[in-house]
C-alpha positions as CSV (number, residue, x, y, z in Angstrom):
1,M,98.7,287.5,137.3
2,T,101.5,289.6,138.1
3,E,102.7,290.1,141.6
4,T,102.5,293.9,142.9
5,T,105.0,295.3,145.2
6,L,103.7,297.7,147.8
7,P,105.2,301.3,148.1
8,F,107.8,301.4,150.9
9,Q,108.2,305.0,152.6
10,I,111.5,305.8,154.5
11,D,111.5,308.6,156.8
12,W,115.2,310.0,157.3
13,S,115.9,312.3,160.0
14,S,119.1,313.1,162.1
15,R,120.0,314.8,165.3
16,S,123.7,314.0,165.1
17,K,126.6,316.4,164.3
18,M,127.9,313.3,162.3
19,R,126.8,312.5,159.0
20,G,125.3,309.1,158.3
21,P,124.5,307.1,155.2
22,G,121.1,307.9,153.4
23,E,118.5,306.7,150.9
24,Q,121.3,306.3,148.3
25,S,123.3,304.1,150.5
26,L,120.8,302.1,152.6
27,G,117.7,302.3,150.2
28,K,118.3,299.2,148.8
29,L,119.1,297.4,151.8
30,L,115.9,298.3,153.5
31,H,113.7,297.4,150.8
32,G,115.5,294.0,150.6
33,L,114.7,293.6,154.4
34,R,111.1,294.7,153.7
35,D,110.5,292.1,151.1
36,R,112.3,289.4,153.1
37,L,110.9,289.9,156.4
38,A,107.7,292.3,156.4
39,P,106.4,292.6,152.9
40,N,103.1,294.1,154.2
41,A,105.0,297.0,155.9
42,Q,104.9,300.3,154.0
43,G,106.7,302.7,155.9
44,I,109.6,302.8,158.4
45,S,111.8,305.6,160.2
46,L,115.4,306.1,160.6
47,T,116.9,308.3,162.9
48,Y,120.7,309.3,163.7
49,V,121.2,310.7,166.8
50,D,124.3,311.5,169.2
51,D,125.4,309.7,172.4
52,R,123.8,311.9,174.5
53,G,120.3,311.5,172.9
54,M,120.7,307.7,172.6
55,R,121.6,307.6,176.6
56,K,118.3,309.6,177.1
57,L,116.2,307.2,175.1
58,N,117.8,304.3,176.6
59,R,117.2,305.4,180.0
60,E,113.5,306.4,179.4
61,H,112.5,303.3,177.4
62,R,114.8,300.6,179.0
63,G,115.9,302.0,182.4
64,K,119.6,301.9,181.3
65,N,121.5,305.2,181.8
66,A,124.3,304.3,179.0
67,A,124.5,305.0,175.5
68,T,123.9,301.9,173.1
69,D,124.5,301.3,169.3
70,V,121.0,301.0,168.0
71,L,117.4,300.9,169.7
72,S,114.1,299.6,167.8
73,F,110.6,300.9,168.5
74,P,108.1,298.6,166.7
75,S,104.8,300.1,165.7
76,D,101.4,298.5,166.5
77,P,99.0,300.3,164.0
78,E,95.4,299.7,164.5
79,K,93.1,298.1,161.6
80,G,93.2,300.2,158.8
81,A,95.8,302.6,159.7
82,F,98.9,303.1,157.7
83,P,101.3,299.9,158.1
84,H,104.0,301.6,159.6
85,L,106.7,299.1,160.7
86,G,108.5,301.2,163.4
87,D,111.3,303.3,164.1
88,I,115.0,302.7,164.2
89,V,117.3,304.7,166.0
90,I,121.1,304.5,165.6
91,S,123.9,306.3,167.4
92,L,126.6,307.7,165.1
93,P,129.3,308.3,167.3
94,T,129.1,304.7,168.7
95,A,128.7,303.4,165.4
96,D,131.7,305.2,164.2
97,K,134.1,303.9,167.1
98,M,133.0,300.3,166.6
99,A,133.7,301.0,162.9
100,R,137.2,302.1,163.5
101,K,137.8,299.5,165.9
102,F,137.1,296.5,163.2
103,G,138.5,298.4,160.5
104,V,135.5,298.9,158.5
105,S,133.8,302.0,157.0
106,R,131.0,303.8,158.9
107,R,128.7,302.8,156.3
108,R,129.4,299.2,156.8
109,E,129.0,299.2,160.5
110,V,125.4,301.3,159.9
111,E,124.3,298.5,157.6
112,T,124.8,295.9,160.2
113,L,122.9,298.0,163.0
114,V,120.0,298.6,160.4
115,I,119.6,294.9,160.0
116,H,119.8,294.3,163.5
117,G,117.3,296.9,164.2
118,F,115.0,295.6,161.5
119,L,114.9,292.2,163.1
120,H,113.8,293.7,166.4
121,L,110.9,295.6,164.7
122,C,109.8,292.3,163.3
123,G,109.6,290.6,166.8
124,Q,113.1,289.0,167.0
125,D,114.9,289.0,170.2
126,H,118.3,287.8,170.7
127,E,118.0,288.1,174.6
128,K,115.3,285.7,174.7
129,D,116.0,283.2,172.0
130,R,118.8,280.7,171.6
131,G,120.8,282.4,168.9
132,E,118.2,282.3,166.3
133,M,118.3,286.1,165.5
134,M,122.0,286.3,165.4
135,D,122.1,283.5,163.0
136,L,119.4,285.1,160.7
137,Q,121.3,288.5,161.1
138,A,124.5,286.9,159.8
139,Q,122.7,285.2,157.0
140,L,121.1,288.4,155.9
141,E,124.4,290.3,155.9
142,R,125.8,287.5,153.4
143,E,122.8,287.5,151.1
144,L,122.0,291.2,151.2
145,L,125.3,292.8,151.5
146,E,127.2,289.8,149.7
147,E,129.7,290.2,152.6
148,E,130.8,288.3,155.7
149,P,129.1,289.4,159.1
150,L,131.1,291.8,161.0
151,A,132.8,290.4,164.2
152,M,131.2,292.8,166.5
153,A,127.9,291.3,165.4
154,L,129.0,288.0,167.0
155,K,129.4,289.9,170.4
156,R,125.5,290.6,170.8
157,G,123.5,287.9,172.4
158,R,126.3,286.2,173.8
159,K,125.9,283.1,176.1
160,P,126.6,283.9,179.9
161,G,130.4,283.0,180.6
162,S,131.4,283.4,176.8
163,K,134.4,285.4,176.0
164,V,135.8,287.0,172.6
165,K,139.2,285.7,171.2
166,K,141.2,287.7,169.0
167,L,142.8,285.6,166.2
168,K,146.2,286.0,164.7
169,D,144.5,287.7,161.5
170,G,142.9,290.3,163.5
171,S,139.2,289.0,163.7
172,R,137.3,288.0,166.5
173,V,135.4,284.9,167.6
174,V,133.3,284.3,170.4
175,V,134.3,280.9,172.5
176,T,132.2,279.2,175.3
177,G,133.0,276.3,177.8
178,R,136.4,275.0,178.1
179,A,137.9,277.5,175.4
180,A,136.5,280.5,177.2
181,A,137.9,279.1,180.7
182,A,141.3,278.6,178.9
183,L,141.4,282.0,177.8
184,V,140.7,283.4,181.3
185,R,143.4,281.3,182.6
186,K,145.9,282.8,179.9
187,E,144.8,286.3,180.8
188,R,145.3,285.6,184.5
189,V,149.0,284.0,184.0
190,K,149.8,286.9,181.6
191,K,148.9,289.5,184.3
192,E,150.6,287.6,187.0
193,K,154.0,287.6,185.0
194,K,153.7,291.4,184.5
195,I,153.1,291.9,188.3
196,K,156.4,290.0,189.0
197,V,158.7,291.6,186.3
198,R,157.6,294.9,187.3
199,K,160.7,296.5,189.5
200,A,160.5,297.5,192.8
201,P,160.8,301.4,193.0
202,K,164.2,302.6,194.3
203,P,164.2,303.9,198.0
204,K,164.1,307.6,198.2
205,E,167.0,309.2,200.1
206,T,165.8,310.9,203.3
207,V,167.2,314.1,204.1
208,A,167.1,315.4,207.5
209,K,164.7,318.1,208.2
210,R,164.7,320.9,210.8
211,G,162.0,320.6,213.6
212,P,159.1,322.9,213.8
213,G,160.1,326.2,215.6
214,R,163.7,325.1,215.9
215,P,166.0,327.9,215.6
216,R,168.7,327.6,213.0
217,K,172.0,327.1,214.2
218,E,174.2,330.2,213.5
219,A,178.1,330.2,213.1
220,A,180.3,330.9,216.3
221,A,181.4,334.7,216.3
222,A,185.1,335.1,216.1
223,P,186.7,336.5,219.1
224,P,187.4,340.6,219.0
225,R,190.9,341.6,218.0
226,R,192.8,343.3,220.7
227,P,194.1,346.8,219.6
228,V,197.8,346.9,218.9
229,R,199.5,349.8,220.8
230,R,202.2,351.6,219.2
231,K,205.4,352.7,220.9
232,R,205.8,356.6,221.3
233,A,209.1,357.5,219.9
234,T,211.7,359.2,222.3
235,P,212.8,362.6,221.3
236,T,216.6,362.5,219.9
237,R,219.1,364.7,222.0
238,S,220.9,367.2,219.6
239,G,224.9,367.3,219.9
240,V,224.6,371.5,220.1
241,I,225.2,372.9,223.7
242,A,223.6,376.1,224.5
């Protein structure tokens, strides 16, 4: 007896000005996730939005007035209804920003978000478990994508007090406990050194200013010149006698 594979319908929609990967790029990944995690599901929806639309959804459904990378809305179909797994909503601007930050393609970042959102549709919650969801996400990235999990994936579901440490090769890892405390001290010392090295600003030269309403001092006027009187010429006497 051969095992029959149920059909799996993927509904695509976009409300973003940016272009996201479609069926040709993500179809195989979504089918692989269905076969691995939800073999009875026959449908799923994937929607791309901008940060503005994502912020609205996050505010309405989670009470957080901020954009995020991915949201999942699990479906709870009644008995006999179409077995729709749920909806995954991805913000393409946020995905593109993170992709450039970690030096990968937008498609690669969206693949991680799809896996993350699919796990939420299946009931996984990294905010309540002890890291099981993130471990499974990393495993699925290795198996279905044949690539190492993105460094950004390690940031989700981090323990309180943990820090992200950048390694020499450019990758990032999450450290906790003493390693996290040492990283905090190192950053504090570096900040204090910058403050000490900073040069004191040169004092500005003060220029005396006239007080308000004070009349401007005028130059003293030169004394008037006295007119020079010219002597009248006396008539000369002629030598002729009348």
